[in-house]
C-alpha positions, -999 to +999 in steps of 0.1 A: -762+742+868-750+754+834-749+791+829-775+802+803-759+836+802-728+822+787-747+809+757-742+839+734-705+842+742-696+806+732-706+787+701-727+756+705-706+725+698-717+709+666-696+683+649-702+654+627-683+625+612-664+635+581-657+600+568-693+596+580-707+576+553-673+566+540-683+537+561-720+534+552-722+551+519-688+546+503-691+510+513-719+505+488-696+515+459-660+514+470-652+488+496-651+459+473-637+473+442-600+476+446-601+514+449-617+539+474-641+567+465-631+599+483-657+614+507-664+642+483-669+620+453-694+600+473-711+632+485-715+642+449-729+608+439-755+607+467-766+643+463-776+637+427-801+609+434-835+624+444-861+608+466-898+606+462-895+587+429-918+560+415-890+544+395-888+506+395-858+490+413-834+468+393-814+437+399-777+438+395-778+421+360-806+444+349-785+474+360-754+460+344-770+456+310-784+491+312-752+508+322-729+487+300-751+494+270-748+531+276-710+528+281-707+510+247-723+540+231-697+562+247-668+539+236-672+504+220-642+492+241-655+505+274-647+483+304-662+485+339-638+492+368-665+499+394-700+487+398-725+486+426-757+498+442-759+532+458-783+552+480-814+570+468-834+595+488-865+573+489-848+542+502-865+524+531-850+502+558-858+471+537-843+484+505-825+456+486-843+428+505-854+413+472-820+418+456-832+450+438-820+486+443-834+518+429-800+533+421-768+517+407-734+533+400-707+524+376-674+537+362-660+527+328-626+533+311-614+526+276-580+520+260-565+552+249-590+574+267-579+600+292-614+602+307-636+578+326-674+576+323-694+577+355-730+566+353-758+564+379-793+549+374-826+559+389-847+529+381-843+522+344-833+558+336-796+570+334-800+598+359-763+609+360-737+608+332-704+625+338-669+622+324-639+626+347-601+621+345-593+584+342-577+571+374-549+553+354-543+538+320-571+514+312-546+486+308-534+491+344-568+487+360-585+455+369-617+452+349-650+437+360-670+412+340-707+404+339-715+378+366-734+346+359-756+349+390-779+378+399-782+398+431-813+380+444-794+347+443-763+363+459-785+377+487-801+343+493-766+327+495-754+353+519-784+351+542-781+313+541-745+314+553-751+335+584-784+337+603-774+370+619-768+387+586-794+414+580-799+448+564-777+477+576-794+506+594-766+530+585-774+560+564-773+538+533-800+515+545-809+479+536-787+455+515-763+467+489-744+448+462-710+455+446-688+436+421-653+426+431-624+416+408-597+391+417-589+354+411-625+346+420-648+375+409-675+380+435-706+399+444-702+415+477-735+416+496-733+444+521-755+444+552-749+440+589-741+413+615-753+421+650-754+458+641-719+459+626-715+466+588-706+434+571-699+421+536-704+385+525-686+377+492-705+353+469-688+338+439-701+356+408-701+325+387-712+297+410-730+314+439-708+298+465-700+319+496-663+328+496-658+350+527-674+371+554-659+404+564-669+430+591-660+466+592-636+476+619-616+507+627-578+503+628-554+516+654-549+549+636-563+584+639-571+605+670-573+640+683-548+669+679-549+700+701-537+736+699-534+761+728-526+792+706-557+795+684-545+769+658-510+784+652-493+752+664-505+717+671-496+686+692-509+651+697-534+646+725-537+616+748-565+602+727-547+587+697-545+554+680-583+550+674-610+563+651-630+593+664-665+600+650-673+635+662-665+663+686-685+689+705-674+718+728-690+722+762-705+757+759-707+762+797-671+753+805-642+768+785-616+743+774-640+713+779-653+691+751-666+657+742-656+631+717-674+599+706-655+569+692-667+536+677-657+503+693-661+466+686-693+464+707-703+500+717-697+537+712-674+553+738-677+589+750-646+608+762-642+642+778-614+668+781-612+697+805-578+711+795-584+722+759-579+687+744-545+678+758-558+649+780-590+628+776-608+606+800-634+579+792-668+588+806-692+561+795-703+538+767-737+543+750-762+514+753-756+485+730-789+494+712-772+527+700-749+506+678-712+512+671-712+542+649-720+579+655-727+607+631-729+637+655-725+649+691-738+682+705-738+698+739-760+727+751-791+738+769-824+726+755-854+742+772-840+745+807-819+713+807-783+709+797-780+679+774-754+659+755-769+643+724-754+617+700-769+607+667-764+572+655-779+550+628-802+536+655-815+570+666-809+599+689-794+593+723-794+619+751-777+623+785-789+648+811-762+639+837-730+648+819-727+616+800-731+592+829-763+576+815-780+577+781-816+573+769-830+571+734-853+599+723-883+578+712-904+608+701-881+619+673-896+607+639-879+576+627-849+577+604-811+584+607-804+616+627-772+625+609-769+662+617-777+682+649-772+717+662-785+738+691-802+772+686-796+791+718-814+820+735-815+836+769-849+818+776-836+783+767-823+766+736-839+744+709-823+713+694-824+710+656-820+675+641-819+664+605-834+630+599-820+620+565-837+587+557-871+572+556-906+586+550-903+611+579-870+626+566-868+663+574-854+690+598-870+689+632-868+712+662-877+707+699-874+726+732-884+697+754-872+665+736-909+653+736-926+674+709-910+680+675-918+706+649-909+698+613-893+729+598-885+717+563-864+692+543-834+675+559-801+692+554-766+699+569-770+719+601-745+745+613-746+765+645-736+802+638-737+836+655-722+823+688-747+794+689-778+817+688-787+806+652-787+775+630-783+773+593-799+743+574-782+737+541-803+716+518-785+700+488-806+702+456-816+670+438-813+670+400-842+674+376-836+644+354-858+637+324-863+601+312-840+593+283-817+623+291-782+612+300-774+642+322-789+657+353-786+695+359-778+703+395-800+732+407-789+756+433-786+745+469-808+763+495-800+775+530-824+787+558-813+807+588-832+799+620-828+826+647-851+841+673-880+819+661-878+833+626-866+819+593-848+837+565-833+825+533-796+827+525-778+822+491-751+796+498-721+793+476-720+763+453-712+729+469-711+745+504-711+719+532-712+739+565-711+775+578-694+792+607-692+828+619-717+856+622-749+855+601-753+893+605-748+919+578-714+937+583-699+907+601-680+878+584-698+845+577-677+817+564-687+787+543-667+755+538-669+736+505-648+707+492-629+732+471-622+758+498-635+787+519-660+814+509-666+846+529-697+868+531-701+901+549-738+908+539-755+881+559-749+853+534-764+870+503-731+871+483-698+853+487-661+857+478-636+828+477-607+833+501-590+799+503-587+774+474-579+740+489-596+706+494-613+709+528-633+688+552-641+710+582-643+745+596-649+762+629-645+798+643-634+810+678-661+821+703-648+857+699-646+854+661-665+887+656-636+906+672-606+883+669-612+870+634-598+836+645-608+804+626-594+770+617-601+749+586-593+712+583-580+699+550-591+669+530-556+652+530-543+688+531-534+697+566-547+725+589-553+761+580-557+792+602-570+827+597-566+857+621-585+883+600-620+869+597-612+846+568-598+871+544-564+853+543-554+818+554-521+802+564-513+765+562-500+759+597-497+720+597-491+705+563-489+669+575-509+661+606-498+625+603-464+636+615-481+641+649-508+615+648-507+587+622-538+587+600-553+596+567-549+634+570-586+640+565-592+665+592-629+661+592-638+679+624-623+710+641-637+726+672-627+756+693-632+750+731-621+785+741-608+816+724-574+800+721-579+763+725-588+742+694-591+704+688-592+685+656-598+649+645-572+632+624-589+605+604-582+569+611-588+541+587-616+516+586-611+482+570-632+451+561-616+424+582-622+387+575-643+368+600-645+335+581-669+321+555 
């Protein structure tokens, strides 16, 4: 039986995939275009497209004419280098099934211009218009041209070529469409084949099917571990594969879980020695799919659970990972974030359902009845696992005919002891760790660095300026001040003074575990043991026509 009394001493494991929607979301814009959007660029794009809109979806050619026309106003020589559909908050599981999407994204460059134009539609309105540094001289970048066929025809061709091709149920649901350059310009129709994200390339001029590709992890990435609070790092036994998420076992110091995608199923691994060695425990049922967003471990009510969130729903084990059952009572949608709010009388599981008409933050103490607390957001366990913060990213207020969208302030709600209180998060915050108590340090991780608060999250000071992807604190953070942050292609950082100062302790994690150096999850498993995910790569691999 797990020890409930240990709950306050050790933080609930809460981790999520960092390249998370680099598969499902960045696919919709980046996979087929000869360049890759960074995770943080995609987060920014998605965050600015609100839901609950009555705008009319557009076909690819309708969106092209709208965006190209605006680009010509910016610069008469503007040329598209990226173009495709992207996610909107009100998308349903059948979005794109008629070849139309609510939101489309494009980037344009022009000869002699040092900036690129980034545009995003919401129906027939330009909802976002930003300028950013041009990725290279315009003459050195492949340009896209207006196709002869439209997205409804491309979708029909793709569906006709493979009877198993259907809409994806990843976060970016439905069918998506992107333009590809090359010897044969194509429309990539993105969906799924037997639950695996797939792209069918259709000739943009003739409508002929050119190729079918499925998304597969490569043999890179894995888990690193530290036995001295993050001061030094080594490769674990679990390397050479993509890892989705991590969670510490709050009842057993040095124990943790990892979940990894496979060709046919999600695999769950466990360590009991601080991350040095890992053993396979089980595979989730086929119905769970092959991609995970989050894994958590803790006491919910009076039962210890391990829970995994996938595009197909929430899956729970009550026998230490031996068997798994889907939680059918959770409102439908993608459960991308999860965290456990613990107490001496039993914990409560928080889940953010981020898609569909039932999107929101939900809480349960019995896995049967769910209370909706508010809008969906990014969940972080804080204060030793006794509280949860829900960070809700603000949608813009865009006025029809206005080319820019003003980003209003994000909001954050602290849930603790069956009460709710508002925090004032720093701009662009993604997660929190530490003590949400006045007089104690609370840390916030943002793509541009770490912020620190000592007044319960009302005011913040920047303490580390670096591209980041993850953050966690030691179980004894209130007294030791020990924390670790993972860089976005920037190594691993450590603090021993509560986040006041930071040291870059591992500049190049790929020197230990080959991968992309996006350290998108870090997790303390004891006061001195830490584990971290080194990102692997995911590629579209040909499977034929």
